[in-house]
C-alpha positions, -999 to 999 in steps of 0.1 A, spaced: -287 29 -319 -321 22 -304 -308 24 -270 -291 57 -279 -323 73 -291 -342 60 -260 -317 75 -237 -315 108 -253 -352 112 -258 -358 119 -221 -335 149 -222 -352 163 -254 -387 160 -238 -374 182 -208 -361 208 -231 -393 209 -251 -414 213 -223 -393 242 -208 -396 259 -242 -433 254 -244 -437 267 -208 -417 298 -217 -439 302 -247 -472 299 -227 -458 325 -200 -450 351 -225 -475 377 -239 -500 364 -264 -499 375 -298 -530 382 -318 -533 378 -355 -535 412 -371 -530 427 -404 -497 442 -412 -500 477 -430 -472 500 -444 -470 536 -434 -486 546 -469 -517 526 -463 -520 540 -431 -518 577 -442 -544 569 -469 -568 554 -443 -563 586 -422 -570 608 -450 -601 589 -459 -611 590 -422 -615 552 -421 -595 548 -389 -617 543 -357 -589 540 -332 -553 543 -331 -524 541 -305 -487 544 -306 -467 520 -286 -430 527 -293 -425 527 -329 -454 508 -335 -490 522 -344 -518 498 -335 -554 504 -342 -588 495 -356 -604 504 -389 -641 513 -392 -648 480 -406 -634 463 -375 -601 449 -389 -571 451 -365 -539 466 -380 -503 473 -371 -478 494 -387 -442 499 -378 -431 534 -381 -397 547 -391 -374 563 -365 -386 599 -361 -418 595 -378 -443 596 -349 -441 633 -343 -446 639 -380 -476 615 -382 -493 632 -353 -487 667 -364 -498 661 -399 -524 636 -399 -537 630 -364 -541 663 -347 -569 675 -365 -588 643 -363 -582 640 -326 -592 678 -321 -625 672 -341 -630 639 -322 -633 620 -354 -605 593 -341 -600 577 -308 -560 582 -301 -542 570 -272 -506 561 -262 -488 535 -242 -456 533 -224 -432 509 -244 -430 476 -225 -395 467 -210 -384 430 -211 -389 412 -177 -355 403 -161 -365 368 -157 -372 365 -196 -338 381 -204 -318 355 -184 -338 326 -195 -317 317 -226 -286 316 -203 -301 295 -178 -313 270 -203 -278 268 -220 -262 262 -186 -289 236 -176 -283 218 -209 -245 218 -204 -249 205 -169 -270 176 -181 -244 167 -209 -216 170 -185 -233 149 -159 -241 121 -186 -206 123 -200 -190 117 -164 -213 91 -158 -203 70 -189 -166 78 -187 -167 63 -151 -187 33 -162 -220 45 -145 -251 29 -150 -285 44 -159 -295 53 -194 -265 54 -214 -264 82 -241 -227 74 -248 -206 41 -244 -172 55 -238 -170 35 -204 -187 4 -217 -167 -27 -228 -169 -35 -264 -163 -72 -259 -185 -94 -281 -202 -123 -264 -205 -157 -282 -232 -179 -266 -229 -218 -266 -256 -218 -294 -233 -195 -317 -229 -212 -349 -193 -197 -351 -179 -215 -321 -157 -242 -331 -142 -275 -311 -110 -293 -310 -121 -314 -337 -122 -284 -360 -86 -276 -351 -61 -294 -372 -26 -303 -358 -16 -285 -325 -18 -319 -306 2 -309 -276 -14 -274 -273 -48 -290 -272 -37 -314 -245 -28 -285 -224 -60 -266 -228 -80 -298 -223 -74 -291 -186 -92 -259 -187 -121 -272 -206 -124 -301 -177 -124 -274 -151 -151 -254 -168 -172 -286 -172 -169 -300 -137 -152 -277 -113 -163 -296 -83 -133 -323 -84 -108 -295 -86 -123 -276 -58 -126 -307 -35 -91 -316 -38 -79 -280 -33 -64 -274 -67 -63 -240 -83 -71 -238 -117 -48 -212 -139 -65 -178 -140 -49 -169 -172 -36 -187 -203 -13 -168 -226 -10 -181 -262 22 -171 -277 34 -176 -313 41 -161 -346 11 -145 -366 -12 -168 -382 -5 -198 -362 -41 -202 -350 -42 -187 -315 -75 -170 -318 -89 -200 -334 -76 -223 -306 -91 -201 -278 -125 -203 -296 -121 -242 -298 -117 -240 -259 -150 -221 -256 -168 -245 -278 -155 -277 -260 -165 -262 -228 -199 -249 -240 -196 -216 -219 -200 -181 -229 -170 -165 -247 -161 -129 -246 -137 -116 -273 -121 -82 -273 -89 -68 -288 -62 -50 -267 -67 -19 -287 -104 -15 -278 -97 -7 -243 -75 26 -251 -92 59 -259 -83 96 -261 -103 102 -229 -88 98 -196 -101 69 -175 -121 51 -202 -99 22 -208 -99 13 -171 -137 18 -172 -141 -6 -200 -118 -33 -182 -141 -29 -151 -173 -32 -172 -158 -63 -192 -151 -83 -159 -186 -71 -144 -202 -88 -174 -179 -119 -171 -189 -125 -135 -228 -122 -145 -220 -149 -171 -196 -172 -151 -183 -198 -159 -170 -182 -191 -137 -174 -210 -126 -138 -216 -103 -137 -247 -81 -106 -252 -65 -107 -288 -33 -87 -293 -27 -81 -255 6 -62 -261 -14 -32 -272 -25 -27 -236 1 -49 -216 31 -32 -227 60 -32 -202 53 0 -179 80 28 -176 94 20 -211 79 51 -229 80 87 -229 44 89 -213 57 84 -177 36 65 -153 2 84 -157 -6 79 -193 -40 63 -204 -26 29 -214 -7 23 -182 -40 31 -161 -58 5 -183 -30 -20 -175 -31 -14 -139 -69 -21 -138 -64 -52 -159 -38 -63 -133 -63 -56 -104 -92 -73 -120 -72 -105 -127 -59 -106 -93 -91 -98 -77 -110 -129 -85 -124 -152 -59 -112 -186 -55 -123 -207 -86 -147 -181 -95 -151 -198 -131 -137 -169 -152 -107 -180 -175 -88 -152 -191 -71 -162 -225 -49 -139 -244 -27 -140 -275 4 -121 -286 33 -124 -309 54 -99 -287 58 -118 -253 92 -99 -246 76 -67 -242 45 -77 -219 48 -63 -183 64 -88 -158 34 -82 -135 10 -96 -162 29 -131 -165 34 -137 -127 15 -167 -111 -21 -155 -102 -24 -139 -135 -12 -153 -167 2 -184 -148 4 -207 -179 21 -198 -213 13 -221 -243 36 -215 -274 17 -220 -307 44 -227 -331 47 -235 -368 31 -267 -379 53 -296 -389 47 -316 -421 19 -338 -405 2 -306 -391 3 -290 -424 -11 -320 -443 -41 -320 -416 -46 -282 -421 -46 -287 -458 -73 -314 -453 -94 -290 -434 -91 -262 -461 -97 -284 -490 -126 -304 -474 -155 -284 -494 -132 -278 -524 -131 -302 -556 -96 -316 -561 -82 -334 -591 -70 -369 -587 -35 -359 -592 -35 -338 -558 -14 -352 -533 -18 -329 -501 13 -348 -485 35 -335 -513 19 -302 -510 26 -302 -472 64 -314 -480 68 -284 -502 55 -258 -479 80 -257 -450 76 -225 -426 41 -221 -437 16 -210 -408 -20 -222 -410 -29 -189 -422 -6 -191 -453 -18 -227 -460 -55 -214 -460 -44 -186 -483 -26 -210 -506 -57 -232 -510 -79 -201 -517 -52 -188 -543 -53 -222 -560 -93 -219 -561 -92 -185 -577 -67 -197 -603 -89 -227 -611 -119 -204 -614 -100 -181 -635 -94 -209 -660 -130 -220 -659 -119 -254 -642 -144 -276 -622 -117 -288 -600 -82 -278 -585 -52 -294 -604 -18 -301 -588 1 -277 -609 -21 -246 -598 -16 -256 -562 23 -254 -569 18 -222 -588 -4 -208 -560 24 -219 -533 51 -200 -552 27 -169 -558 21 -168 -520 58 -167 -513 74 -145 -542 43 -129 -559 25 -135 -592 45 -139 -625 51 -109 -645 51 -123 -681 39 -89 -697 69 -71 -684 93 -60 -711 128 -74 -703 159 -66 -725 178 -96 -738 209 -84 -720 189 -84 -685 173 -118 -695 209 -132 -700 221 -116 -667 192 -131 -648 196 -167 -664 234 -168 -653 224 -154 -619 198 -180 -613 217 -208 -627 246 -199 -604 223 -203 -574 208 -236 -586 241 -251 -597 259 -243 -564 231 -258 -545 233 -289 -566 270 -293 -562 272 -289 -525 260 -322 -506 234 -324 -483 216 -291 -493 179 -286 -502 171 -300 -537 162 -275 -563 125 -275 -569 121 -246 -597 144 -221 -614 126 -193 -635 137 -160 -650 102 -146 -652 99 -116 -628 79 -122 -598 71 -96 -573 103 -75 -568 125 -101 -580 139 -104 -615 142 -143 -611 134 -170 -586 149 -203 -575 130 -225 -553 143 -252 -529 123 -280 -512 137 -296 -480 136 -331 -476 124 -330 -439 116 -301 -415 145 -292 -393 146 -274 -359 185 -269 -359 209 -256 -383 245 -264 -379 276 -244 -389 284 -264 -420 249 -258 -434 250 -222 -426 283 -218 -444 268 -239 -473 240 -214 -474 264 -185 -477 280 -203 -508 245 -208 -525 236 -172 -518 268 -158 -533 266 -182 -563 245 -157 -584 269 -129 -578 299 -152 -586 283 -164 -618 277 -129 -630 314 -119 -625 326 -152 -639 306 -155 -671 296 -118 -679 329 -102 -666 306 -76 -646 283 -75 -616 248 -60 -611 225 -48 -584 204 -80 -586 223 -96 -558 215 -69 -534 190 -92 -514 214 -122 -514 241 -100 -500 220 -86 -475 209 -122 -464 244 -135 -465 258 -107 -443 229 -114 -418 237 -151 -416 275 -142 -411 268 -118 -383 245 -142 -366 272 -169 -367 297 -147 -351 277 -126 -326 248 -149 -317 257 -185 -322 292 -187 -311 303 -202 -343 337 -185 -345 371 -200 -330 386 -165 -325 358 -150 -305 347 -181 -289 312 -192 -278 300 -159 -266 270 -137 -275 278 -101 -285 247 -77 -282 216 -82 -261 180 -71 -260 186 -44 -233 159 -17 -226 168 17 -238 158 46 -218 128 64 -234 128 41 -263 112 11 -249 120 -25 -260 113 -19 -296 144 -2 -309 179 -13 -314 202 -36 -295 226 -25 -267 261 -28 -276 281 -44 -247 314 -51 -264 344 -29 -271 356 -14 -302 383 -39 -304 358 -67 -304 335 -47 -328 366 -46 -352 372 -84 -347 337 -91 -354 338 -73 -386 370 -91 -397 357 -123 -388 324 -117 -409 344 -106 -439 364 -138 -436 333 -160 -437 319 -140 -467 352 -143 -487 356 -180 -478 321 -185 -492 326 -166 -522 359 -183 -533 343 -215 -525 314 -207 -550 339 -192 -576 358 -227 -576 327 -247 -578 313 -228 -608 347 -227 -625 349 -265 -624 314 -269 -636 313 -241 -663 297 -261 -690 268 -271 -668 264 -236 -658 261 -226 -695 237 -254 -703 214 -244 -674 215 -207 -684 208 -215 -721 179 -237 -710 165 -208 -690 168 -183 -718 150 -208 -742 123 -221 -718 123 -194 -691 111 -218 -663 124 -254 -657 112 -277 -629 133 -301 -607 131 -331 -634 143 -309 -662 170 -294 -640 185 -329 -630 185 -337 -667 205 -306 -676 229 -313 -647 234 -348 -659 242 -336 -695 208 -348 -712 188 -327 -735 152 -314 -725 124 -305 -748 123 -267 -754 89 -252 -764 94 -220 -788 84 -191 -762 74 -166 -789 50 -191 -808 36 -202 -775 29 -165 -766 14 -159 -800 -9 -190 -795 -17 -179 -762 -27 -143 -773 -49 -157 -802 -66 -180 -775 -72 -149 -755 -87 -129 -783 -110 -157 -793 -122 -162 -757 
């Protein structure tokens, strides 16, 4: 802001000097007494006016006491004033009367406002064009200036590899970049070319940005950060100007790292949209390609970028010489999750019963961002209950809250809906328990969470990278177990199974069209991500098969769903007593954990607490507090 005022003050000073000069060149204005027509007539009658003259519609003069006066005369009153009041006084020589031709405005004064306006507009346009083209000088506006933020090596926010939990292979890949930035001589002497760019690819929240900061912290070099959307503006040429300015700054601070977050905002494949080849985003991308390929050999500038959409990036951006190294930053495994949890709980007090390895085992598919959010939610819940440390049961509650949302205990649910939900969730849990080699049931509840009326949680024994055909068929049975239970016990079905049916349909379609898990259609893929004209790569899938094959796909999907439905129905009919026992426990207790579920499955009794009495006791505690 200070630089802005410093730049604009020069132009303001010039305008003020011009206005002051015009003021000094104009006619001087004396301070006189303004007198109305009535007062002037009275002075004339009393013969107190010494001199008077009329200039246009203004009467100017001096009284006998030396006072200067001026009077604005109404239109047509000049002649009457002379005939009625001045004629006799002038003829008797009691007053000095004179006239003067009304002065006209000089031509140079009349055109001066137009000249000043054009001059000011010219200055503004000159400054605007300089900035939009990345020009130097006093910058009034920063359109063409890069918005990258520079982190120095003494910045307290810089991190190192020691602060990054997990990602061992990814850190090994990046240590080569760090070693080059620290000691580039050994690479230059042997003739090696260090990668110009490193692209970090992975799902959102896996730590791509944090990993790039760790590279800069390890190398102890300046670190420029900018988002891909910061390049593009509504003004033509601004994005390309900012790219040039960014790399000019990087060359001045070499060796350094330039990190572009969400590069897909500016690096999207060219020619795939309705803007043609001349829109602002494509010009920005072209300038980025030129800058990355225009480096001198081993100039010491490493460009790092992150995206979760590598499929839509322009191929020219990914060729060797630009982003010639791609590092996939995936979801952490159980050891990685445990290490990440240790980092996020380092400064938080934990109860003795907290086992981070157990928490890591119960959070498959969580990203580092999800794990950080889980720990934060557990801390918030502990503070809400005025606890001095975080217990294990609140960490488990936070885990379910992150996945399904908070419990809605205050929501009024009719007894009929509670019964329907209980049998629906019991159907899911029981089919999962009856099918061998499936994930064990961790929690079953009929308390509404988020958009769901109930919730059944499963905890896998180990992380898996591949899913077999039998496991997918078992998953279909478990998903349809809720709908089968409703129809079998209540004699009716509800809309509560909508999400289950959608997920089952998606799995069946993937088995048939993507994974080749169908004997009739064979190991073939039907439907590919082909580029659509004017739609880019974001919409739809191109259909590369006939109507006959489409009908076969529908028939085979229906066959998979029907087989799973019949299998779930058979399992629940053979174990209907267990189904009633689990559903009744859910109606009485609302939530049962893994230990209680196993007891119910084995035919044992579990302790059931009176829900209404517990609710009244909790209400009384809340009132007292």
